[in-house]
MARLO-529549 format. One record per residue: residue number from 1; x, y, z of N, C-alpha, C, CB in turn. Coordinates in Angstrom, 3 decimals, decimal comma, m for minus. Glycine has a CB too. Layout:
// MARLO-529549
- NUM	X	Y	Z	X	Y	Z	X	Y	Z	X	Y	Z
...
//
This chain:
// MARLO-529549
- 1	27,685	m3,137	6,403	26,964	m1,908	6,706	27,663	m0,713	6,072	26,842	m1,713	8,225
- 2	26,874	0,224	5,551	27,422	1,452	5,000	27,706	2,421	6,147	26,446	2,084	3,961
- 3	28,856	3,044	6,127	29,247	3,968	7,194	29,019	5,407	6,744	30,728	3,754	7,594
- 4	28,383	6,177	7,611	28,100	7,577	7,317	28,858	8,474	8,288	26,583	7,856	7,391
- 5	29,098	9,696	7,854	29,877	10,653	8,649	29,130	11,067	9,918	30,207	11,894	7,810
- 6	27,792	11,022	9,870	26,969	11,415	11,012	26,017	10,278	11,367	26,176	12,717	10,705
- 7	25,540	10,228	12,616	24,526	9,230	12,966	23,269	9,433	12,128	24,184	9,303	14,469
- 8	22,668	8,334	11,697	21,461	8,390	10,879	20,242	8,062	11,727	21,564	7,421	9,687
- 9	19,225	8,923	11,624	17,966	8,724	12,337	16,856	8,532	11,304	17,651	9,934	13,287
- 10	16,155	7,429	11,394	14,972	7,214	10,558	13,758	7,680	11,356	14,829	5,699	10,126
- 11	13,163	8,774	10,909	12,044	9,365	11,642	10,729	8,783	11,127	12,049	10,913	11,503
- 12	10,560	7,490	11,325	9,366	6,805	10,838	9,110	5,573	11,685	9,514	6,421	9,350
- 13	7,844	5,345	11,977	7,463	4,147	12,696	7,072	3,008	11,767	6,332	4,453	13,627
- 14	7,232	3,224	10,466	6,828	2,225	9,486	7,778	1,038	9,496	6,768	2,840	8,091
- 15	7,269	m0,167	9,746	8,140	m1,351	9,685	8,675	m1,595	8,281	7,387	m2,584	10,165
- 16	7,946	m1,149	7,271	8,403	m1,335	5,890	9,607	m0,452	5,587	7,269	m1,031	4,905
- 17	9,575	0,808	6,032	10,732	1,686	5,816	11,935	1,184	6,610	10,395	3,144	6,219
- 18	11,687	0,711	7,804	12,780	0,150	8,610	13,439	m1,019	7,892	12,261	m0,305	9,985
- 19	12,623	m1,913	7,323	13,160	m3,072	6,640	13,940	m2,669	5,385	12,037	m4,031	6,277
- 20	13,421	m1,713	4,640	14,096	m1,270	3,423	15,454	m0,646	3,731	13,223	m0,272	2,670
- 21	15,511	0,183	4,763	16,787	0,809	5,115	17,786	m0,227	5,638	16,568	1,909	6,168
- 22	17,283	m1,219	6,370	18,151	m2,291	6,847	18,689	m3,105	5,675	17,396	m3,202	7,826
- 23	17,806	m3,454	4,748	18,216	m4,237	3,585	19,198	m3,465	2,706	16,993	m4,643	2,768
- 24	19,093	m2,128	2,706	19,988	m1,304	1,901	21,368	m1,148	2,544	19,368	0,062	1,676
- 25	21,520	m1,649	3,774	22,833	m1,661	4,401	23,132	m0,513	5,333	23,843	m1,685	3,371
- 26	22,097	0,238	5,728	22,328	1,380	6,608	22,167	0,989	8,078	21,367	2,522	6,258
- 27	22,982	1,594	8,916	22,856	1,465	10,359	22,183	2,747	10,860	24,264	1,227	11,053
- 28	21,117	2,623	11,648	20,355	3,799	12,040	19,590	3,534	13,328	19,391	4,213	10,923
- 29	19,121	4,612	13,926	18,185	4,521	15,037	16,845	5,068	14,558	18,707	5,302	16,295
- 30	15,801	4,774	15,307	14,467	5,249	14,946	13,976	6,214	16,012	13,478	4,066	14,780
- 31	13,494	7,353	15,557	12,897	8,338	16,460	11,781	9,054	15,719	13,964	9,355	16,983
- 32	10,606	9,037	16,279	9,484	9,756	15,675	9,046	10,878	16,594	8,304	8,802	15,384
- 33	8,536	11,929	15,994	8,023	13,061	16,762	6,637	13,411	16,260	8,968	14,285	16,660
- 34	5,745	13,795	17,180	4,375	14,138	16,761	4,388	15,245	15,713	3,528	14,575	17,976
- 35	3,620	15,030	14,655	3,560	15,986	13,556	2,113	16,159	13,120	4,440	15,525	12,367
- 36	1,730	17,397	12,919	0,413	17,691	12,370	0,458	17,390	10,870	m0,008	19,187	12,647
- 37	m0,197	16,325	10,461	m0,114	15,904	9,068	m1,209	16,520	8,209	m0,184	14,403	8,980
- 38	m1,629	17,723	8,566	m2,574	18,461	7,739	m1,807	19,247	6,683	m3,449	19,408	8,604
- 39	m2,471	19,563	5,615	m1,862	20,361	4,551	m2,909	21,331	4,018	m1,304	19,451	3,403
- 40	m2,482	22,427	3,416	m3,443	23,421	2,925	m4,429	22,818	1,923	m2,703	24,591	2,279
- 41	m5,685	23,228	2,020	m6,724	22,695	1,142	m6,445	22,971	m0,329	m8,063	23,276	1,519
- 42	m5,766	24,086	m0,594	m5,515	24,454	m1,984	m4,172	23,943	m2,509	m5,572	25,951	m2,127
- 43	m3,489	23,118	m1,719	m2,202	22,583	m2,167	m2,424	21,542	m3,257	m1,418	21,967	m0,982
- 44	m1,692	21,631	m4,371	m1,793	20,583	m5,400	m1,439	19,226	m4,816	m0,873	20,899	m6,596
- 45	m2,177	18,197	m5,197	m1,974	16,875	m4,604	m0,555	16,358	m4,848	m2,993	15,885	m5,168
- 46	0,072	16,774	m5,945	1,416	16,289	m6,250	2,466	16,833	m5,283	1,788	16,663	m7,669
- 47	2,129	17,857	m4,520	3,086	18,459	m3,593	2,924	17,960	m2,155	2,944	19,959	m3,622
- 48	1,848	17,230	m1,876	1,492	16,905	m0,502	2,518	15,993	0,170	0,133	16,253	m0,469
- 49	2,954	14,933	m0,493	3,857	13,966	0,142	5,156	14,634	0,575	4,160	12,802	m0,816
- 50	5,735	15,445	m0,305	6,995	16,112	0,040	6,773	17,156	1,130	7,616	16,770	m1,207
- 51	5,649	17,854	1,079	5,317	18,845	2,109	5,236	18,183	3,484	3,979	19,549	1,777
- 52	4,562	17,036	3,563	4,420	16,350	4,849	5,756	15,796	5,336	3,398	15,218	4,735
- 53	6,585	15,322	4,413	7,918	14,844	4,807	8,738	15,989	5,403	8,661	14,229	3,591
- 54	8,641	17,164	4,810	9,361	18,335	5,344	8,799	18,739	6,700	9,274	19,525	4,361
- 55	7,489	18,647	6,862	6,877	18,959	8,157	7,428	18,051	9,254	5,347	18,820	8,076
- 56	7,592	16,778	8,919	8,137	15,829	9,893	9,576	16,183	10,249	8,066	14,396	9,345
- 57	10,371	16,548	9,248	11,776	16,888	9,488	11,915	18,152	10,326	12,509	17,065	8,165
- 58	11,019	19,097	10,122	11,103	20,367	10,851	10,885	20,194	12,351	10,086	21,347	10,302
- 59	10,267	19,078	12,759	10,082	18,828	14,187	11,409	18,603	14,898	9,174	17,628	14,397
- 60	12,452	18,280	14,139	13,773	18,011	14,720	14,664	19,258	14,752	14,469	16,907	13,931
- 61	14,204	20,355	14,174	15,041	21,554	14,095	15,347	22,198	15,448	14,376	22,561	13,217
- 62	14,391	22,292	16,384	14,673	23,027	17,627	15,889	22,521	18,411	13,473	22,965	18,513
- 63	16,110	21,219	18,419	17,241	20,677	19,191	18,165	19,850	18,294	16,728	19,810	20,368
- 64	18,284	20,284	17,047	19,064	19,515	16,067	20,539	19,461	16,449	18,911	20,123	14,669
- 65	21,105	18,266	16,341	22,535	18,067	16,544	23,126	17,521	15,241	22,811	17,094	17,749
- 66	24,399	17,281	15,222	25,066	16,806	14,007	24,631	15,375	13,701	26,609	16,883	14,160
- 67	23,584	15,250	12,923	23,059	13,944	12,552	22,362	14,071	11,206	22,085	13,394	13,639
- 68	21,921	12,955	10,681	21,133	12,901	9,458	19,761	12,357	9,815	21,827	12,023	8,364
- 69	18,727	13,142	9,588	17,367	12,729	9,946	16,587	12,514	8,647	16,660	13,802	10,868
- 70	16,104	11,303	8,463	15,403	10,937	7,234	13,910	10,782	7,514	15,983	9,631	6,638
- 71	13,110	11,552	6,793	11,651	11,527	6,958	10,998	11,216	5,615	11,127	12,886	7,523
- 72	9,829	10,612	5,662	9,135	10,280	4,415	7,630	10,260	4,646	9,613	8,914	3,865
- 73	6,903	10,444	3,549	5,443	10,334	3,595	4,972	9,831	2,232	4,768	11,715	3,959
- 74	3,994	8,943	2,246	3,481	8,351	1,014	2,006	8,652	0,854	3,717	6,840	1,000
- 75	1,612	9,038	m0,356	0,198	9,267	m0,646	m0,205	8,464	m1,883	m0,087	10,781	m0,857
- 76	m1,441	8,012	m1,875	m2,042	7,322	m3,012	m3,039	8,280	m3,641	m2,732	5,972	m2,583
- 77	m2,959	8,441	m4,962	m3,795	9,419	m5,661	m4,613	8,717	m6,737	m2,928	10,544	m6,285
- 78	m5,918	8,881	m6,674	m6,835	8,339	m7,677	m7,781	9,440	m8,117	m7,627	7,116	m7,122
- 79	m7,855	9,660	m9,405	m8,740	10,694	m9,958	m8,481	12,060	m9,325	m10,204	10,299	m9,754
- 80	m7,217	12,354	m9,070	m6,857	13,655	m8,529	m7,150	13,833	m7,055	m7,556	14,700	m9,278
- 81	m7,545	12,762	m6,377	m7,864	12,830	m4,952	m6,922	11,929	m4,164	m9,333	12,427	m4,699
- 82	m6,512	12,413	m2,981	m5,632	11,629	m2,122	m6,445	10,631	m1,301	m4,817	12,552	m1,194
- 83	m5,984	9,384	m1,302	m6,597	8,345	m0,474	m5,703	8,159	0,748	m6,779	6,988	m1,272
- 84	m6,183	8,574	1,883	m5,408	8,498	3,117	m5,506	7,096	3,724	m5,894	9,558	4,127
- 85	m5,004	6,967	4,948	m5,154	5,705	5,660	m6,628	5,508	6,007	m4,270	5,675	6,942
- 86	m7,133	4,290	5,901	m8,558	4,065	6,165	m8,889	4,237	7,650	m8,967	2,662	5,699
- 87	m10,095	4,722	7,896	m10,539	4,925	9,272	m11,068	3,638	9,892	m11,611	6,000	9,322
- 88	m11,623	2,754	9,063	m12,181	1,500	9,562	m12,318	0,531	8,393	m13,559	1,730	10,263
- 89	m12,926	m0,636	8,650	m13,059	m1,658	7,612	m13,886	m1,158	6,434	m13,693	m2,918	8,191
- 90	m14,963	m0,433	6,709	m15,815	0,056	5,630	m15,050	1,034	4,735	m17,071	0,731	6,205
- 91	m14,230	1,877	5,353	m13,433	2,830	4,591	m12,388	2,111	3,744	m12,756	3,830	5,531
- 92	m11,758	1,091	4,315	m10,774	0,303	3,565	m11,439	m0,394	2,383	m10,093	m0,737	4,482
- 93	m12,613	m0,946	2,596	m13,343	m1,623	1,515	m13,687	m0,628	0,406	m14,636	m2,290	2,060
- 94	m14,128	0,558	0,783	m14,475	1,584	m0,204	m13,267	1,948	m1,063	m15,022	2,838	0,495
- 95	m12,105	2,128	m0,428	m10,900	2,498	m1,163	m10,478	1,395	m2,121	m9,765	2,813	m0,197
- 96	m10,458	0,162	m1,644	m10,010	m0,947	m2,485	m10,966	m1,195	m3,648	m9,870	m2,215	m1,651
- 97	m12,249	m1,000	m3,417	m13,212	m1,123	m4,509	m12,989	m0,027	m5,549	m14,651	m1,060	m3,970
- 98	m12,604	1,162	m5,091	m12,336	2,266	m6,020	m11,060	2,005	m6,828	m12,212	3,598	m5,249
- 99	m10,059	1,385	m6,208	m8,794	1,102	m6,886	m8,905	m0,099	m7,829	m7,696	0,853	m5,858
- 100	m9,841	m0,980	m7,578	m9,992	m2,210	m8,344	m10,135	m1,948	m9,838	m11,187	m2,984	m7,847
- 101	m9,263	m2,596	m10,623	m9,343	m2,472	m12,071	m8,904	m1,133	m12,628	m10,715	m2,728	m12,497
- 102	m8,305	m0,317	m11,796	m7,936	1,042	m12,203	m6,428	1,266	m12,091	m8,682	2,074	m11,347
- 103	m5,989	2,368	m12,682	m4,608	2,820	m12,540	m4,577	4,001	m11,584	m3,994	3,204	m13,919
- 104	m3,644	3,994	m10,629	m3,510	5,117	m9,710	m2,037	5,479	m9,563	m4,133	4,781	m8,333
- 105	m1,774	6,559	m8,868	m0,409	7,027	m8,659	m0,042	6,946	m7,185	m0,245	8,464	m9,173
- 106	1,182	6,556	m6,923	1,712	6,570	m5,557	2,915	7,509	m5,548	2,110	5,117	m5,066
- 107	2,872	8,503	m4,669	3,959	9,461	m4,555	4,535	9,393	m3,137	3,470	10,903	m4,892
- 108	5,831	9,214	m3,040	6,504	9,227	m1,745	7,449	10,423	m1,700	7,276	7,894	m1,495
- 109	7,212	11,282	m0,732	8,080	12,432	m0,507	9,094	12,099	0,569	7,261	13,677	m0,112
- 110	10,307	12,584	0,394	11,396	12,330	1,336	12,036	13,662	1,700	12,455	11,344	0,734
- 111	12,402	13,810	2,971	13,145	14,991	3,411	14,307	14,543	4,283	12,224	15,984	4,184
- 112	15,479	15,042	3,963	16,683	14,749	4,738	17,137	16,029	5,429	17,816	14,169	3,830
- 113	17,174	15,965	6,749	17,705	17,065	7,553	19,158	16,736	7,846	16,880	17,277	8,885
- 114	20,061	17,651	7,443	21,490	17,354	7,528	22,272	18,581	7,951	22,013	16,835	6,192
- 115	23,452	18,381	8,552	24,321	19,517	8,861	24,777	20,191	7,558	25,553	19,056	9,703
- 116	24,879	21,501	7,592	25,335	22,244	6,421	26,704	22,835	6,688	24,335	23,352	6,048
- 117	27,423	23,119	5,622	28,775	23,661	5,772	28,766	25,031	6,431	29,459	23,749	4,417
- 118	27,678	25,777	6,271	27,605	27,119	6,855	27,251	27,091	8,337	26,586	27,954	6,107
- 119	26,964	25,924	8,868	26,670	25,812	10,293	25,214	25,571	10,593	27,110	27,038	10,992
- 120	24,319	26,101	9,754	22,895	25,883	9,964	22,464	24,596	9,270	22,073	27,084	9,444
- 121	21,534	23,864	9,867	21,077	22,631	9,215	20,339	22,942	7,924	20,170	21,825	10,156
- 122	20,355	21,998	6,995	19,651	22,185	5,736	18,651	21,068	5,520	20,634	22,251	4,570
- 123	17,577	21,398	4,830	16,544	20,435	4,475	16,631	20,163	2,980	15,128	20,955	4,869
- 124	16,836	18,903	2,634	16,870	18,490	1,232	15,688	17,563	1,007	18,231	17,786	0,860
- 125	14,808	17,926	0,078	13,615	17,104	m0,119	13,397	16,800	m1,595	12,382	17,802	0,461
- 126	12,684	15,703	m1,834	12,383	15,280	m3,200	11,206	14,311	m3,162	13,629	14,620	m3,875
- 127	10,655	14,034	m4,333	9,501	13,135	m4,452	9,736	12,152	m5,583	8,193	13,932	m4,692
- 128	9,266	10,932	m5,398	9,296	9,943	m6,474	7,883	9,418	m6,679	10,288	8,776	m6,150
- 129	7,563	9,109	m7,926	6,220	8,639	m8,253	6,267	7,320	m9,004	5,477	9,682	m9,078
- 130	5,337	6,443	m8,662	5,153	5,182	m9,375	3,680	5,066	m9,763	5,608	3,958	m8,501
- 131	3,445	4,639	m10,985	2,084	4,414	m11,472	1,769	2,932	m11,306	1,922	4,868	m12,972
- 132	0,633	2,654	m10,705	0,256	1,282	m10,348	m1,042	0,903	m11,041	0,111	1,129	m8,817
- 133	m1,031	m0,254	m11,705	m2,245	m0,797	m12,328	m2,742	m1,971	m11,489	m1,974	m1,244	m13,808
- 134	m4,016	m1,903	m11,118	m4,635	m2,979	m10,352	m5,512	m3,849	m11,248	m5,464	m2,406	m9,196
- 135	m5,495	m5,150	m10,999	m6,488	m6,047	m11,595	m7,840	m5,786	m10,926	m6,062	m7,554	m11,439
- 136	m8,893	m6,323	m11,530	m10,208	m6,233	m10,897	m10,237	m7,179	m9,697	m11,351	m6,581	m11,913
- 137	m10,582	m6,624	m8,552	m10,593	m7,393	m7,303	m12,026	m7,785	m6,947	m9,950	m6,578	m6,146
- 138	m12,207	m9,026	m6,552	m13,546	m9,462	m6,140	m13,818	m8,994	m4,713	m13,683	m11,012	m6,242
- 139	m15,086	m8,966	m4,354	m15,454	m8,593	m2,989	m14,856	m9,571	m1,984	m16,982	m8,543	m2,835
- 140	m14,773	m10,850	m2,365	m14,206	m11,862	m1,468	m12,718	m11,624	m1,248	m14,436	m13,270	m2,033
- 141	m11,995	m11,243	m2,307	m10,562	m10,963	m2,189	m10,330	m9,751	m1,299	m9,936	m10,732	m3,576
- 142	m11,150	m8,734	m1,468	m11,027	m7,527	m0,652	m11,328	m7,839	0,808	m11,968	m6,424	m1,167
- 143	m12,384	m8,598	1,049	m12,762	m8,948	2,425	m11,664	m9,780	3,086	m14,104	m9,723	2,442
- 144	m11,109	m10,739	2,350	m10,028	m11,574	2,877	m8,823	m10,716	3,242	m9,625	m12,652	1,853
- 145	m8,467	m9,799	2,344	m7,298	m8,951	2,576	m7,474	m8,088	3,822	m7,038	m8,064	1,359
- 146	m8,623	m7,465	3,949	m8,870	m6,603	5,110	m8,841	m7,429	6,396	m10,230	m5,872	4,971
- 147	m9,443	m8,610	6,351	m9,506	m9,461	7,539	m8,127	m9,980	7,949	m10,444	m10,634	7,289
- 148	m7,338	m10,407	6,981	m6,060	m11,040	7,292	m4,901	m10,051	7,440	m5,727	m12,034	6,225
- 149	m4,892	m8,992	6,656	m3,741	m8,070	6,643	m3,980	m6,766	7,388	m3,368	m7,753	5,229
- 150	m5,257	m6,441	7,654	m5,594	m5,249	8,440	m4,768	m4,022	7,983	m5,351	m5,524	9,949
- 151	m5,053	m3,516	6,788	m4,235	m2,454	6,191	m4,595	m1,055	6,679	m4,365	m2,501	4,697
- 152	m4,819	m0,902	7,981	m5,311	0,377	8,489	m4,215	1,415	8,700	m6,033	0,158	9,779
- 153	m2,951	0,992	8,551	m1,847	1,945	8,678	m1,231	2,270	7,320	m0,776	1,391	9,617
- 154	m1,960	1,945	6,246	m1,406	2,099	4,906	m2,229	3,075	4,077	m1,336	0,748	4,204
- 155	m1,539	3,988	3,413	m2,213	4,907	2,494	m2,896	4,108	1,395	m1,208	5,927	1,886
- 156	m4,131	4,464	1,100	m4,870	3,750	0,068	m5,349	2,380	0,477	m4,037	3,621	m1,129
- 157	m5,131	2,005	1,733	m5,604	0,736	2,304	m4,898	m0,500	1,750	m7,076	0,602	2,065
- 158	m3,681	m0,338	1,233	m3,000	m1,547	0,769	m1,492	m1,401	0,858	m3,406	m1,871	m0,662
- 159	m0,826	m2,554	0,934	0,628	m2,608	0,856	1,019	m3,424	m0,357	1,240	m3,206	2,147
- 160	1,958	m2,926	m1,134	2,365	m3,617	m2,358	2,956	m4,982	m2,062	3,371	m2,779	m3,128
- 161	3,481	m5,159	m0,852	4,126	m6,424	m0,484	3,145	m7,402	0,147	5,278	m6,166	0,475
- 162	1,884	m6,982	0,323	0,876	m7,825	0,952	0,088	m8,616	m0,103	m0,079	m6,968	1,803
- 163	m0,904	m9,355	0,360	m1,717	m10,195	m0,524	m2,260	m9,428	m1,724	m2,867	m10,799	0,252
- 164	m2,859	m8,265	m1,477	m3,452	m7,506	m2,582	m2,400	m7,123	m3,608	m4,150	m6,248	m2,057
- 165	m1,232	m6,716	m3,142	m0,166	m6,375	m4,072	0,324	m7,580	m4,846	0,981	m5,744	m3,336
- 166	0,446	m8,707	m4,151	0,960	m9,923	m4,780	0,027	m10,453	m5,858	1,186	m10,990	m3,735
- 167	m1,274	m10,380	m5,635	m2,219	m10,950	m6,600	m2,914	m9,890	m7,449	m3,259	m11,769	m5,876
- 168	m2,846	m8,628	m7,018	m3,635	m7,607	m7,691	m2,873	m6,621	m8,552	m4,371	m6,864	m6,701
- 169	m1,580	m6,383	m8,277	m0,821	m5,431	m9,074	m0,380	m6,106	m10,369	0,403	m4,893	m8,283
- 170	m0,848	m5,580	m11,484	m0,519	m6,168	m12,780	0,590	m5,412	m13,500	m1,750	m6,211	m13,653
- 171	0,823	m4,169	m13,112	1,846	m3,381	m13,794	2,319	m2,255	m12,890	1,309	m2,816	m15,124
- 172	3,629	m1,996	m12,929	4,220	m0,862	m12,222	5,049	m0,057	m13,202	5,086	m1,331	m11,018
- 173	4,890	1,247	m13,165	5,753	2,137	m13,936	6,487	3,017	m12,925	4,928	3,005	m14,982
- 174	7,682	2,576	m12,531	8,433	3,262	m11,490	8,962	2,256	m10,494	7,563	4,310	m10,785
- 175	9,406	2,739	m9,342	10,031	1,884	m8,336	8,992	1,205	m7,446	10,992	2,698	m7,480
- 176	9,139	m0,103	m7,296	8,300	m0,863	m6,368	8,470	m0,335	m4,950	8,645	m2,366	m6,426
- 177	9,700	0,073	m4,600	9,989	0,504	m3,236	9,353	1,852	m2,911	11,486	0,580	m3,022
- 178	9,116	2,658	m3,932	8,376	3,905	m3,717	6,959	3,591	m3,263	8,353	4,764	m5,006
- 179	6,368	2,543	m3,831	5,020	2,131	m3,420	5,055	1,577	m2,002	4,444	1,073	m4,396
- 180	6,128	0,907	m1,637	6,269	0,391	m0,270	6,466	1,508	0,745	7,439	m0,580	m0,193
- 181	6,911	2,680	0,280	7,026	3,804	1,202	8,366	4,502	1,239	6,718	3,347	2,537
- 182	9,335	4,055	0,398	10,643	4,713	0,413	11,378	4,446	m0,906	11,491	4,221	1,619
- 183	11,632	5,497	m1,694	12,401	5,312	m2,928	13,883	5,143	m2,601	12,193	6,512	m3,890
- 184	14,265	3,917	m2,304	15,596	3,653	m1,760	16,714	4,079	m2,707	15,737	2,183	m1,442
- 185	16,477	4,029	m4,008	17,524	4,438	m4,957	17,839	5,921	m4,817	17,094	4,129	m6,401
- 186	16,812	6,734	m4,558	17,026	8,170	m4,379	17,551	8,489	m2,984	15,729	8,932	m4,632
- 187	17,093	7,746	m1,990	17,601	7,931	m0,627	19,103	7,654	m0,592	16,854	7,002	0,372
- 188	19,519	6,603	m1,270	20,942	6,277	m1,306	21,751	7,414	m1,927	21,171	4,979	m2,088
- 189	21,249	7,981	m3,014	21,956	9,092	m3,652	22,015	10,313	m2,741	21,281	9,460	m4,971
- 190	20,954	10,540	m1,961	20,935	11,681	m1,043	21,922	11,497	0,110	19,525	11,888	m0,491
- 191	22,111	10,244	0,539	23,015	9,963	1,659	24,459	9,760	1,206	22,541	8,732	2,411
- 192	24,654	9,509	m0,076	25,982	9,188	m0,588	27,050	10,234	m0,265	25,909	9,009	m2,063
- 193	26,730	11,552	m0,308	27,750	12,550	0,030	28,279	12,437	1,460	27,189	13,926	m0,177
- 194	27,514	11,750	2,341	27,916	11,617	3,740	28,543	10,263	4,022	26,722	11,829	4,652
- 195	28,716	9,451	2,988	29,276	8,126	3,182	30,776	8,215	3,446	28,997	7,242	1,963
- 196	31,240	7,385	4,369	32,670	7,318	4,701	33,203	6,005	4,158	32,919	7,434	6,256
- 197	34,175	6,093	3,301	34,739	4,897	2,699	35,950	4,424	3,514	35,138	5,166	1,226
- 198	36,105	3,117	3,692	37,242	2,602	4,474	38,573	2,855	3,763	37,069	1,094	4,734
//
């Protein structure tokens, strides 16, 4: 396990982010706080993921103690439009049919709330992007995926580690883990200054 100077809090209920942080060797607790995940209508889509990650981190400011709070948000972008989590099976089917045979972008924004040398906490945020190419998906493949994997908690209605990702992703330009929901290579660099070496 990697040792950090402060306790690490993963502010996410995502089992995928939990698994990635565990696999990366971090010891942490999980705490989520209700966050209004709305964003301004005129905000450029490329800024949304990082904006929402910062919104999540700001929920910890009122009672912040000496800790490291890691927040993240992932968005899927097709034709300049954000594809959110599906509302139901029909919505998931619509999204997957739109992604079929196309290239889209996945952006994951990360915000780290950390103690600062001046005494006030600081917010450090960044975004990573991966370009994803999908094969053409049949209606039967889409129906099977929705029925078996129930991707209703996933942006764009899919997980790269699930059936659709395994059989449908033909090319990635960027980090696979960014598509899963956390650019672990960048998270590690952000946490590295707080690492305690034996």
